[in-house]
N, C-alpha and C positions, 0 to 999 in steps of 0.2 A: 872540508873534504874536497879533494881534487876529483873533478868530474869531467868525463868526456861525453859529449853529446854528438851523435851523428844525425844530422838532419837531411832527410831525403825529400825531394820535391818533384811533383809530377805536373803541376799546372803553372809553375813559374820557373824562371831561371835562377841560378845562384845569385846573379846581380840583383834581381828583383827581391829575392829573399833577404839579401844582405841589407837592402834599404829598410825593409820592415824590421829586421833585427836591430839595426842601429837606432831606429825610432823608439825602441823600447829601452834605451840605455838608462833612463832615469829609474824605471822599475827594476831593471837588472841590478843596478847599483845598491839596491836595498837587500839583495840576497846573494850576490856573487861579486867577485873581484878578480883582478889579474887574468882577464879573459883574453884568449887568443883565438881568432877565427881563421880557418883555412878553407880554401876551395879545393875539393877533391876532383870534381868534374862539374859540368854545367848543371847537374841536378843533385849534387851532394855537397854538404858542408860539414866540417868538423869543428866543434867548439870545445876548447879545453879551458876550464875555469875552476876557481876555488869557491865552492859554495859554503857560505858561512851561516845561511839561514835556510836549512833544508825544508823546514815546515812551510815556509813561504813559497819555495820552489814548487813543492807538491801542490799547494793550494792554487798557485798560478797555473800550473800545467793541467790541473783538473777543472779549471774554471770554464764556464760556458763560453766566454769570450775567446779563450785560447782554443778550445775545441772547434769553435766556428771558424777561427782564423786558419786552423789546420785544414779544415774541410775546404774552405775557399781557395787556399793556396796549394792544396794537394800535398800537405806535409805529413811526414811521419818522423818520429824521434826515437832513437835508441839511446838510453842513458846508462853509462858505466861509471863505476867507482874506480879511480886510478890510484895505485899505491906505488911508491918508489921501491925498487928492489936494491937493497944494500945502499 
């Protein structure tokens, strides 16, 4: 499932967030592939990815560790399903 994630950050910059995002590459590889990350501005990133294990993504994003990281970094995530038109 093609997925778009908009990550907004209030306590860190995009560059700091990107370092943390890249550190999670091993975990991410177990649930998504073909990931493209883009900087929208200093406090917003867009992640386009193909999720092949949505149950694991849900579990990961609902975990206490993930919620603590969101709180510590001032993160919020909007998640969208992306479908090709024609």
